[in-house]
C-alpha positions, 0 to 999 in steps of 0.5 A: 519457470514462466514469468507472468506480467504480474511477476514483472511488477515485483522486479525492483528495477522495473519498479524504479523505472515505473516510479521514475516515469510517473515522476517525469509525467508529474513534472511534465504536467506542472511544467505545461501548467507553468508555461501556460501561466507565464503566457497568461493562458490560464489563471493562477488557480488553474495552475494549482489545479495542474499541480493537483493533477500532477500529484495524482499522476505521480501517485498512480503508479506507486499506488498500483505497485503497493496494491499488488504488493499488499495483495501478494502479502495477504495471499502469502499470509493466508497460504502459510497455515495450509502449507505447514499443514500439508508439510505436516501431513507429508511427514506423517505419511513417512516422507522426508522434510524435503519430499514433503515441501516438494510435494506441497510446492506442486500445489497452487499456492500462488507466488509462494509455490515457486519460493517453496520449489527454490527452497527444495532445490537449496536443501537438495544441494546440501544447504542446511535446513535453517539457512534454506528457511532463512533464505525463504523468509528473505525472498518472501519478505512478509512479517508473518513469514519471518515470524514463522521462520524464526519459530521453525528454525529455533525448534528444528535446531532444538530437535523434536517431532517435526510433524507436530512442530509444523502443525502447532506452528500452523495453529499459531498462524491461524490465530494470528490471522484471526486476530489480524482480521478481527482488528481490521474489522474493528478499524475498517469503519474509521476509513469512512470517517476520513472521507466524511472528514474530507467532505466536511472540510470542503463544505466548510471551506466553501462556506468560508469562501462565500462568507469571507471572500467578499470582505477579503476582496475589499482588502480588509484588515480582518484577522490582519490578513489581506487577500483577494477572493482569488487568493483565498480560493487558492489558499483553501484549495492548497489546504484541501490538497494537503488534507486529501494527501495526508488524509488518504495515508491516515485512512489506510493506517487506521483501516489496515495498519499500514501507511503507504497503501493509502496512496490509492485513497489519497488519489481518490480524495485528491480527485474529489477535492479538485472536482469540488473546487473546480465545479463549486468555487 
């Protein structure tokens, strides 16, 4: 079986190595910034900029991995109903279950095709159908695959018309996908609200900095806080970093129902916040 560069991304050991490398790069960036700070080559605010860049660098590789995982999951979920329909058609044509699955596995369904071939091999070696389906669901790992497998194994155990079983399960999965698409369509506008919130937040911080920075630089007791203008700038920048990181995760949760794919939004929002503070403040 030919291994493609995309397949390597889903290798657990390689994922850990890549994530470790991204963490090492982030630590190196912070270390360089700290060294420059200790020798007075940069100001304290610039060190915080180094920290922001380090966070972005540390999140890039995990974000790429999660993007590919999300793409793989969506492709598998979209393929499942068509696969079940193909198996049902094979059963109606007089094929056995193994022959039907083998015939379907020859078609191009992306990542899932090779897992179907592995399931055929297991059943050919005498592994019970229920166990082969359970192993298939574990290797795939998506929620929809697990739900499909639970339905199929329970129905197969009870007996009945297999082609009708696979067709009815396919219709059920179609309904689940339609409901998921409808939910995502309704929640997608909230993604733009998070970005708008970040823009409003940065603008508010800019106005606060310009209006109160002068007072704070005089070591005023206003609000019982004593900050220099530069310290205020650093404080507001740190707040913007937190807003960007957590805002990106919330944006993904609202728009797609999943939290961690939002790392890509966190990186974008971090970049926007950092550029705004460096250029405007």
